[in-house]
C-alpha positions in Angstrom: -27.0 9.4 35.0 -25.5 7.7 38.1 -21.8 7.4 38.6 -19.3 5.2 40.5 -15.9 4.5 41.0 -14.5 1.6 39.0 -13.3 -1.2 41.3 -10.9 0.1 43.7 -9.6 2.7 41.6 -10.8 6.5 41.9 -11.9 6.5 38.3 -15.5 7.8 37.9 -17.6 6.0 35.6 -21.3 6.1 34.4 -23.2 3.1 35.5 -24.1 2.8 31.9 -21.2 1.8 29.4 -21.7 2.6 25.7 -20.8 -0.6 23.6 -19.7 -0.2 20.5 -19.3 -3.5 18.7 -22.2 -2.5 16.2 -20.1 0.5 15.1 -19.1 -0.3 11.5 -21.0 -3.5 10.7 -24.5 -2.6 12.1 -24.2 1.3 12.4 -22.4 3.4 9.9 -20.1 6.3 10.8 -22.8 8.9 10.8 -25.3 6.9 13.0 -22.3 5.9 15.3 -21.4 9.5 15.7 -25.0 10.2 16.5 -25.1 7.6 19.3 -21.9 8.9 20.9 -23.4 12.3 20.9 -26.6 11.4 22.3 -24.8 9.1 25.0 -22.9 12.0 26.0 -26.0 14.2 26.3 -27.4 11.5 28.5 -24.2 11.6 30.9 -22.8 8.5 29.7 -19.0 9.1 30.0 -17.8 5.3 29.8 -17.2 4.1 26.2 -15.9 0.4 25.4 -14.6 -1.0 22.4 -11.9 -3.5 21.1 -9.3 -3.8 18.6 -11.0 -6.7 17.0 -14.3 -5.1 16.6 -15.5 -4.2 13.2 -16.9 -7.4 11.9 -17.6 -7.1 8.1 -16.6 -3.7 8.0 -13.2 -4.6 8.8 -10.8 -5.4 11.7 -10.4 -2.4 13.7 -13.0 -0.3 12.0 -15.0 0.4 15.3 -12.1 2.1 16.8 -11.4 4.0 13.5 -15.2 5.5 13.9 -14.5 6.5 17.5 -11.4 8.1 16.6 -12.9 10.1 13.6 -15.7 11.2 16.2 -12.7 12.3 18.9 -11.0 14.2 16.1 -14.5 16.1 15.2 -14.6 17.5 18.5 -11.5 17.3 20.5 -12.7 18.8 23.9 -14.6 15.6 24.3 -11.7 13.4 24.9 -11.2 14.6 28.5 -14.9 14.1 29.2 -14.9 10.4 28.5 -13.3 7.2 29.9 -12.2 5.5 26.8 -11.8 1.6 27.2 -10.5 -0.8 24.6 -9.2 -4.4 24.6 -6.4 -6.3 23.1 -5.7 -10.1 22.8 -7.2 -10.8 19.1 -4.5 -11.2 16.4 -5.0 -9.5 13.2 -2.6 -11.7 11.4 -3.1 -15.4 12.3 -0.8 -16.5 9.6 2.1 -15.0 11.2 4.0 -16.3 14.0 3.4 -13.5 16.2 0.2 -12.3 14.6 -2.3 -14.8 16.3 -4.5 -14.2 19.2 -2.8 -14.2 22.6 -0.8 -12.3 25.1 2.8 -11.3 24.7 4.8 -8.2 25.1 5.3 -8.1 21.2 1.6 -8.5 20.5 0.7 -6.1 23.1 2.7 -3.4 22.1 1.7 -3.6 18.4 -1.8 -3.8 19.5 -1.6 -0.6 21.6 0.2 1.2 18.8 -2.5 0.3 16.5 -5.2 1.2 18.8 -4.0 4.5 19.5 -3.4 5.3 16.1 -7.0 4.2 15.1 -8.7 5.9 18.2 -6.5 9.1 17.4 -5.8 9.6 21.0 -2.7 9.9 23.2 -3.8 7.4 26.0 -6.2 4.5 26.5 -7.9 5.2 30.0 -8.7 1.5 30.7 -6.7 -1.3 28.6 -8.4 -4.7 28.9 -7.1 -8.2 28.2 -10.0 -9.8 26.2 -9.3 -13.2 27.3 -7.0 -14.9 29.8 -3.9 -16.7 28.4 -2.8 -19.6 30.4 0.6 -19.8 28.7 1.9 -16.2 29.6 4.1 -15.8 32.6 3.2 -13.2 35.3 6.5 -11.4 34.6 5.7 -10.9 31.0 2.1 -10.1 31.6 2.5 -7.4 34.4 5.9 -6.1 33.2 4.3 -5.4 29.9 1.3 -3.4 31.6 3.5 -1.6 33.9 5.9 -0.5 31.1 2.7 1.0 29.0 1.5 2.6 32.3 5.0 4.2 33.1 5.1 5.6 29.4 1.4 7.1 29.9 0.1 5.1 27.0 -2.3 3.3 29.4 -3.8 4.4 32.7 -5.5 1.5 34.2 -5.7 -2.4 33.4 -8.6 -4.6 33.1 -9.7 -8.1 32.3 -12.4 -9.5 30.1 -13.6 -13.2 30.3 -11.4 -14.2 33.2 -12.3 -17.1 35.4 -12.6 -16.3 39.2 -9.2 -18.3 39.9 -7.6 -16.1 37.1 -8.6 -13.0 38.6 -7.3 -14.2 42.2 -4.1 -15.3 40.7 -3.4 -12.3 38.2 -4.4 -9.7 41.1 -2.1 -11.3 43.6 0.4 -11.4 41.2 0.1 -7.7 40.4 0.0 -6.8 44.2 3.2 -8.8 44.9 4.8 -6.4 42.3 3.6 -3.6 43.9 1.0 -2.6 41.5 -2.8 -1.8 41.4 -3.6 -4.7 39.1 -7.0 -5.1 37.4 -9.6 -2.5 38.2 -12.3 -4.1 36.0 -13.5 -7.4 34.7 -16.0 -7.8 31.7 -18.3 -10.7 32.0 -21.4 -11.8 30.5 -24.1 -11.7 33.2 -27.8 -11.6 33.1 -31.3 -13.0 34.3 -30.4 -15.9 32.1 -26.8 -16.4 32.6 -26.1 -16.5 36.2 -23.1 -18.7 36.7 -20.6 -15.5 37.4 -22.7 -15.2 40.5 -20.7 -18.5 41.9 -17.0 -17.3 41.4 -16.4 -14.5 39.0 -18.4 -11.9 40.6 -17.3 -12.8 44.2 -13.7 -12.9 43.3 -14.1 -9.6 41.5 -15.8 -8.1 44.6 -13.3 -9.4 46.9 -10.0 -8.3 45.0 -11.5 -4.8 44.2 -12.4 -5.4 40.6 -15.3 -3.7 39.4 -17.8 -5.8 37.4 -18.2 -4.5 33.7 -21.3 -6.5 32.4 -21.7 -7.2 28.9 -25.1 -8.7 27.3 -27.2 -7.7 30.3 -30.2 -8.2 28.1 -29.1 -11.3 26.7 -28.9 -10.4 23.3 -32.3 -9.0 23.1 -34.2 -12.1 24.8 -34.9 -9.9 28.1 -36.3 -6.7 25.9 -39.8 -8.0 25.7 -39.6 -9.7 22.3 -42.2 -12.2 21.6 -40.6 -13.6 18.4 -37.5 -13.5 16.2 -36.8 -13.4 12.4 -34.5 -15.9 10.8 -30.8 -15.1 10.7 -31.5 -11.9 13.2 -29.1 -11.6 16.3 -32.1 -12.5 18.7 -32.5 -15.9 16.9 -28.9 -16.5 17.1 -29.0 -16.1 20.8 -32.2 -18.2 21.2 -29.9 -21.3 19.7 -27.0 -20.1 22.2 -29.1 -20.3 25.2 -31.3 -22.9 24.4 -34.6 -20.8 24.8 -37.3 -20.0 22.3 -39.5 -16.9 22.3 -43.1 -17.4 21.5 -46.5 -18.2 23.3 -45.3 -21.4 24.7 -42.5 -19.6 26.8 -44.3 -18.9 30.0 -41.0 -17.6 31.7 -40.8 -14.5 29.4 -44.7 -14.1 29.6 -44.4 -13.9 33.5 -41.6 -11.6 33.2 -43.2 -9.2 31.0 -46.4 -9.3 33.6 -44.2 -8.4 36.4 -42.7 -5.3 34.4 -46.2 -4.2 33.5 -46.9 -4.3 37.0 -44.2 -2.5 38.1 -44.8 0.1 35.2 -41.4 -0.5 33.8 -40.0 -1.8 30.7 -38.4 -5.3 30.3 -35.2 -3.4 29.2 -34.8 -1.2 32.4 -35.8 -4.0 34.8 -33.1 -6.4 33.2 -30.5 -3.7 33.4 -31.4 -2.4 37.0 -31.3 -6.0 38.3 -27.7 -6.6 37.1 -26.7 -3.2 38.7 -27.9 -4.2 41.9 -25.3 -6.9 42.2 -22.8 -5.5 44.8 -19.8 -6.8 42.6 -21.3 -4.6 39.4 -20.1 -1.1 38.8 -21.3 -0.8 35.2 -23.4 -2.2 32.5 -22.6 -2.4 29.0 -25.3 -1.9 26.5 -24.5 -2.1 22.8 -27.0 -0.2 20.6 -27.3 0.3 16.9 -29.7 3.2 16.6 -29.8 6.5 18.7 -33.4 5.5 19.8 -32.1 2.4 21.6 -30.4 4.7 24.2 -33.8 6.3 25.3 -34.5 5.1 28.9 -30.9 4.1 29.7 -30.4 6.7 32.2 -33.7 5.8 34.0 -32.6 2.1 34.0 -29.5 3.1 35.8 -31.3 5.0 38.6 -33.9 2.3 39.1 -34.1 0.5 42.3 -36.0 -3.0 42.6 -37.6 -3.8 45.8 -36.4 -7.1 47.6 -39.7 -8.6 46.6 -39.3 -7.8 43.1 -35.8 -9.5 43.3 -37.4 -12.3 44.8 -40.1 -12.6 42.2 -37.3 -12.5 39.3 -35.4 -15.1 41.1 -38.4 -17.4 41.0 -39.0 -16.7 37.3 -35.4 -17.2 36.3 -34.6 -20.1 38.2 -31.7 -21.8 36.4 -31.9 -24.9 38.3 -35.7 -25.7 37.7 -36.3 -26.4 41.3 -32.7 -28.4 42.0 -30.8 -27.4 44.9 -27.6 -26.6 43.0 -26.2 -23.5 41.8 -27.6 -21.2 44.4 -25.6 -18.5 45.8 -21.6 -18.4 45.8 -19.2 -21.1 45.7 -18.6 -23.6 47.6 -22.0 -23.4 49.2 -23.5 -23.4 45.7 -22.4 -26.8 44.9 -21.4 -28.5 48.3 -23.3 -29.7 51.4 
């Protein structure tokens, strides 16, 4: 497994981060524990979750499953970097129970996550979405207190805009803090808008990219069809893309992967990891078998000619001379 420092921090994380959103609704506790065990064997030391994860199994259930795993083998806690997120409210019917950022919500969410995870600290505590209504004093003052108390070690963001990363990072630095060390954003061969502003901003401000959905929900794994009601079918609708014989884009992609002697999954992950702003890729799995090959994907280096060919296959502009490269050159003359 490959490791790197996360953003401008000195925290070492594996370039593959285990996403746990399926723990509970898609993978039961025993399967989830087996996935965690295997991930550790592969050298994955970075685990990401969120207070809201649990789906049909219930709000917070994913954190509870991770917590029971840590309780079963306490020595593992100091071998992993544990990341979770807050923002989602568990009680939207209450004045302070809805989603958003406040010192009140933050403190309660942190207490609840520490209890569910059965740990004394959150290594990376992320704000799941940007809240345009919160002041810099409340936002960073709340994080500073949690870090000073030892409940949180580092701050991270998720689903922030480029301007949001710049604004919040400068606010933190003006207060003498480190600010964010990571930003979670959706990025893959089919979703490349972050190349314009989010990833350049993250790189400039020392914020390590943590990429979710690197496989576009399964569209980039070599599948040729989807079943009604499946996650892949849902992502087809989200992306406005259909699998099948008529989709020459995916056929060309699979042909390229065959020529390279690599799986579609490995190439998709390696492509994301070669972006200079990306430190780690979050891969969510439902079975132990889905972890196979992730260590290879983290080490795979794609040649410039391969990167160029992937740009040709996944040209989001369909030949139009827009959205190429970073902003403002991507959309200005």
